[in-house]
C-alpha positions in Angstrom: 10.2 1.9 6.8 8.0 4.1 8.7 4.3 3.4 7.8 2.6 6.0 10.3 0.5 8.5 8.4 1.2 12.2 8.7 -1.0 14.6 10.2 -2.4 15.9 6.9 -3.0 12.4 5.8 -5.0 11.6 9.1 -6.9 14.7 8.7 -7.7 14.0 5.2 -8.9 10.6 6.2 -10.9 12.1 8.8 -12.7 14.4 6.5 -13.5 11.7 3.9 -14.8 9.4 6.6 -17.2 12.1 8.0 -18.5 12.8 4.6 -19.0 9.0 4.1 -21.0 8.4 7.3 -22.9 11.7 7.3 -23.1 12.4 3.6 -23.4 9.1 1.8 -25.3 6.6 4.1 -26.6 3.4 2.8 -29.9 4.9 1.9 -28.6 7.6 -0.3 -26.7 4.9 -1.9 -29.6 2.9 -2.6 -31.4 6.0 -4.4 -28.5 6.4 -6.3 -28.4 2.9 -7.7 -32.2 3.0 -8.4 -31.7 6.5 -10.3 -29.1 4.8 -12.4 -25.9 4.2 -10.4 -24.5 7.8 -10.7 -25.1 11.2 -8.7 -23.8 14.1 -10.3 -24.4 15.8 -7.0 -22.6 13.4 -5.0 -19.5 13.6 -7.4 -19.3 17.5 -6.9 -19.4 17.0 -3.1 -16.3 14.9 -3.7 -15.0 17.6 -5.7 -15.7 20.5 -3.1 -13.8 18.3 -0.7 -11.0 18.8 -3.1 -10.9 15.0 -4.0 -10.9 15.4 -7.8 -8.2 17.3 -7.4 -5.8 14.8 -5.7 -3.3 14.6 -8.3 -3.5 18.0 -10.1 -1.0 20.4 -9.3 -2.0 23.5 -7.4 -1.2 25.7 -10.8 -4.1 24.1 -12.1 -6.4 24.0 -9.1 -5.5 21.0 -7.5 -4.1 19.6 -4.3 -0.8 18.4 -5.6 -0.6 15.1 -3.5 0.3 11.7 -4.3 -0.5 8.0 -4.2 -0.6 7.5 -0.3 -3.1 10.1 0.0 -5.2 8.9 -3.0 -5.0 5.2 -1.1 -6.5 7.0 2.1 -9.3 8.5 0.1 -10.1 5.3 -1.6 -10.3 3.5 1.5 -12.8 5.7 3.0 -14.8 5.7 -0.3 -14.4 1.7 -0.2 -16.1 2.0 3.2 -19.1 3.6 1.9 -19.1 1.6 -1.4 -19.4 5.2 -3.0 -20.6 4.7 -6.8 -19.1 7.9 -8.2 -15.6 6.9 -10.0 -13.2 8.9 -8.2 -10.5 6.4 -9.1 -11.0 7.0 -12.9 -10.6 10.9 -12.1 -7.2 9.9 -10.6 -6.3 7.9 -13.7 -7.3 11.0 -15.9 -5.5 13.4 -13.7 -2.3 11.0 -13.9 -2.3 10.7 -17.5 -3.2 14.1 -18.5 -0.6 15.6 -16.0 2.2 13.3 -17.2 1.6 12.7 -20.9 -0.6 15.4 -22.7 0.7 18.8 -24.1 0.5 21.9 -22.2 -2.4 23.2 -24.0 -4.6 20.2 -23.3 -3.5 20.2 -19.6 -4.6 23.9 -19.1 -8.0 22.9 -21.1 -9.0 20.0 -18.8 -7.1 19.8 -15.6 -8.8 22.7 -14.0 -12.2 21.7 -14.8 -11.3 18.3 -13.6 -10.1 19.4 -10.4 -13.0 21.7 -9.9 -15.5 18.7 -10.5 -16.9 20.3 -13.6 -15.4 17.9 -16.1 -15.7 13.9 -15.4 -13.0 12.4 -17.6 -12.9 8.7 -17.7 -10.6 5.8 -19.2 -12.1 3.7 -21.9 -9.8 1.1 -22.7 -11.9 -2.2 -22.6 -12.3 -3.9 -25.9 -14.2 -7.2 -26.1 -11.5 -9.3 -27.7 -8.5 -7.8 -25.4 -9.4 -10.0 -22.3 -7.2 -7.7 -20.0 -4.4 -7.1 -22.4 -3.4 -3.7 -22.8 -1.7 -4.2 -26.1 -4.7 -5.5 -28.3 -6.4 -2.5 -29.7 -9.0 -2.5 -32.6 -9.8 1.2 -32.1 -8.1 3.3 -34.8 -7.2 6.8 -35.3 -6.4 8.6 -38.5 -4.9 12.1 -38.9 -5.9 14.9 -41.5 -3.8 17.7 -41.4 -3.6 19.0 -37.5 -6.7 17.0 -36.6 -7.4 13.5 -35.7 -10.4 11.2 -35.6 -11.1 8.2 -33.7 -13.0 5.0 -34.8 -14.0 2.0 -32.8 -15.8 0.8 -29.6 -15.1 0.4 -26.0 -17.0 -1.8 -23.4 -17.5 -1.3 -19.7 -16.5 2.3 -19.5 -17.3 3.7 -16.2 -20.0 6.2 -16.2 -19.5 6.4 -19.8 -22.8 7.9 -20.8 -22.3 10.5 -18.1 -18.7 11.4 -18.5 -17.6 14.6 -20.2 -14.4 12.9 -22.1 -12.8 10.0 -22.6 -9.1 8.7 -22.6 -9.0 6.6 -25.6 -6.2 4.4 -26.8 -6.2 3.9 -30.6 -4.0 2.2 -33.1 -2.0 4.5 -35.3 0.2 2.7 -37.9 0.6 -0.3 -36.1 1.3 1.5 -32.6 -0.8 2.5 -29.8 -1.5 6.3 -29.1 -3.8 8.1 -26.4 -6.3 10.6 -27.5 -8.9 12.7 -25.8 -12.5 12.6 -27.1 -15.4 14.7 -25.8 -18.7 12.7 -25.3 -20.4 15.6 -27.2 -18.3 15.2 -30.3 -19.6 14.2 -33.7 -19.9 10.0 -34.2 -19.9 9.2 -30.2 -22.6 7.2 -28.9 -22.9 5.7 -25.3 -25.3 2.8 -24.2 -25.5 3.1 -20.4 -26.5 0.3 -18.1 -26.0 -0.6 -14.4 -23.4 -2.9 -13.0 -23.3 -5.6 -11.0 -22.4 -3.5 -7.7 -24.9 -0.8 -8.3 -22.8 1.5 -10.4 -22.8 2.8 -13.9 -20.9 1.7 -17.0 -21.7 2.0 -20.7 -20.6 0.7 -24.3 -19.2 3.7 -26.3 -18.7 3.7 -29.9 -16.7 6.4 -32.3 -17.1 6.9 -36.0 -14.6 9.4 -37.2 -15.0 11.3 -33.9 -12.8 14.4 -33.5 -10.0 13.8 -31.1 -6.9 15.6 -29.5 -3.6 13.6 -29.1 -2.6 13.2 -25.5 0.5 11.1 -26.4 2.1 9.2 -29.4 3.4 6.7 -26.8 0.1 5.5 -25.5 0.8 2.0 -24.4 3.3 3.5 -21.9 0.5 6.0 -20.9 -2.2 3.1 -20.8 0.0 0.7 -18.4 0.6 3.7 -16.4 -3.2 4.6 -16.4 -4.0 1.3 -15.8 -1.6 0.9 -12.8 -3.3 4.1 -11.1 -6.6 2.4 -11.4 -5.2 -1.0 -9.9 -3.9 1.0 -7.0 -7.1 2.8 -6.5 -8.9 -0.5 -6.7 -6.9 -2.0 -4.2 -7.3 0.6 -1.6 -10.9 0.5 -2.2 -11.0 -3.2 -1.8 -9.3 -2.6 1.8 -11.9 -0.3 2.7 -14.8 -2.7 1.7 -13.1 -5.5 3.3 -12.8 -3.7 6.3 -16.6 -3.2 6.6 -17.3 -6.6 5.5 -15.5 -7.7 8.6 -17.2 -5.5 10.9 -20.8 -6.7 10.0 -19.7 -10.4 10.0 -18.2 -10.0 13.4 -21.2 -7.9 14.7 -23.5 -10.4 13.3 -21.8 -13.4 14.8 -21.8 -11.6 18.3 -25.4 -11.1 18.2 -27.0 -14.0 16.2 -27.9 -17.0 18.4 -28.1 -20.9 17.2 -28.7 -23.7 20.0 -28.9 -20.9 22.6 -25.3 -19.5 21.9 -24.0 -16.8 19.9 -22.0 -18.0 16.7 -19.2 -16.1 17.9 -19.1 -18.8 20.5 -18.1 -21.8 18.1 -14.8 -22.4 18.1 -14.6 -23.7 14.1 -16.3 -20.3 13.1 -13.9 -18.4 15.1 -11.1 -20.1 13.2 -12.9 -19.2 10.0 -13.1 -15.4 11.1 -9.4 -15.4 12.0 -8.6 -16.7 8.5 -10.6 -13.6 7.1 -8.5 -11.5 9.4 -5.4 -12.8 8.0 -6.5 -12.0 4.6 -7.8 -8.6 5.5 -4.3 -7.5 6.6 -2.8 -9.3 3.7 -4.6 -7.0 1.5 -4.0 -4.1 3.4 -0.3 -4.7 3.2 -0.3 -5.3 -0.2 -2.4 -2.1 -1.0 0.3 -0.2 0.9 2.9 -1.8 -1.3 0.8 -0.7 -4.8 0.8 2.7 -3.5 4.2 2.8 -2.4 5.4 1.5 -5.8 3.3 3.6 -7.9 6.1 6.5 -9.0 8.6 3.4 -9.4 10.2 2.7 -13.1 7.7 1.0 -15.1 8.7 -2.4 -15.1 9.0 -2.5 -11.1 5.7 -0.8 -11.0 4.0 -3.1 -13.3 5.6 -6.0 -11.6 4.5 -4.8 -8.2 0.6 -3.7 -9.5 0.3 -7.4 -10.7 1.5 -8.9 -7.3 -0.8 -6.7 -5.3 -3.9 -7.1 -7.5 -3.5 -10.6 -7.3 -3.2 -10.7 -3.5 -6.1 -8.3 -3.3 -8.2 -10.4 -5.7 -7.6 -13.5 -3.3 -8.6 -11.6 -0.2 -11.7 -10.0 -1.7 -13.0 -13.4 -3.0 -12.1 -15.3 0.3 -13.6 -12.5 2.5 -16.6 -12.1 0.6 -17.6 -15.5 0.1 -17.0 -16.5 3.8 -19.0 -13.5 5.1 -21.9 -14.7 3.1 -21.5 -18.3 4.3 -21.1 -17.1 8.0 -24.4 -15.0 7.5 -26.3 -17.8 6.0 -29.4 -16.9 3.8 -29.6 -13.2 5.1 -25.9 -12.8 3.5 -27.4 -12.7 0.0 -30.4 -10.5 0.5 -30.9 -7.3 -1.1 -32.2 -5.5 2.2 -29.1 -6.3 4.1 -26.0 -4.4 3.5 -23.8 -7.5 3.7 -24.9 -8.7 0.2 -23.8 -5.5 -1.2 -20.1 -5.5 0.3 -20.1 -9.0 -1.5 -21.3 -7.8 -4.8 -18.8 -5.0 -4.4 -15.8 -7.0 -3.7 -16.8 -9.3 -6.6 -17.0 -6.5 -9.2 -13.6 -5.1 -7.8 -11.9 -8.7 -8.3 -12.7 -8.4 -11.9 -11.5 -4.9 -12.2 -8.4 -3.9 -14.5 -7.6 -8.1 -14.5 -9.2 -10.6 -12.5 -6.9 -12.8 -10.0 -6.0 -15.3 -12.6 -4.8 -12.7 -15.6 -2.8 -10.9 -12.6 -1.2 -14.3 -11.6 -0.4 -14.8 -15.2 1.3 -11.2 -14.9 3.2 -12.2 -12.1 4.6 -15.3 -13.8 5.7 -13.2 -16.7 7.5 -11.1 -14.7 9.3 -13.6 -12.5 13.3 -13.3 -12.7 15.6 -16.5 -12.8 15.4 -16.3 -9.0 11.4 -16.2 -9.0 11.6 -13.1 -6.6 12.9 -15.1 -3.7 16.3 -13.3 -3.6 15.9 -10.5 -5.9 
């Protein structure tokens, strides 16, 4: 299998890396965190690069690209710990393009591609505990109109988004709806997240909604899998930068008259971190390559990838802090922000313990050894 990136993919990586290095430095990120954790201007710049339209067909103003290109982009955004939720845009684009009726696609996909509209997935409920088939939010139909009632938690940029993709139960089955934030009965209470981003508690009370698909559980699983692949790629980018600052620190910080990098025990620890870094990268590739596989194969692959990424993110982040000592947890030092970002990503779309359970449930008689 050829793992070399094409010239177009390399050019895409270079363009995003250039923007991160020159247009989204640590000071700009810090200002965005203080301002609430979301910068609409920065999101607009991502859209100007065409990134909001990665998964959107050219007919709707997008770039018509696929999972590998999205992985390349998310890695680079991870390197800069970019706060703006492009991963959510990938989810919304994939779900609307794959499941929504033509009229809904025409109304929203061009706006998403151009950066005029931010649409996010609002699926987390307090009692669900990462389970996608648990949904207390309900939808009701009256003639040709739908309304949604319920509450969703930890909705990315929920008080800044223009619309939500909302799973809701209809006659015992989960369907997927699009609800505009400006719709009647919608309230959003925003707050900052651990890693500096923004989320919200969103409630719906008989809020007008547009039906995306009646097969909502399949759509939700697909959307979450897009999110997992994006999270894995973003995590690789954060791990890369965490490794960079850790190695640089060990090569400059002196103890007992010698640099930390000269101590064999510490070098062994960095070697273990490097192994986790490469395991994370290979499993991120695996997740992206499996994103268009049939649903059972795709779901199993995402659980495996997210579990390994969770282990790697926790290991690299914790060891980086330990190798730095006290400075590793100070707000002034960028390494502490990488650690917080890795911790947040490990919990996104199902933590490692949850994903280990998912892997276990999907094992065949061979336990995956000969399958």
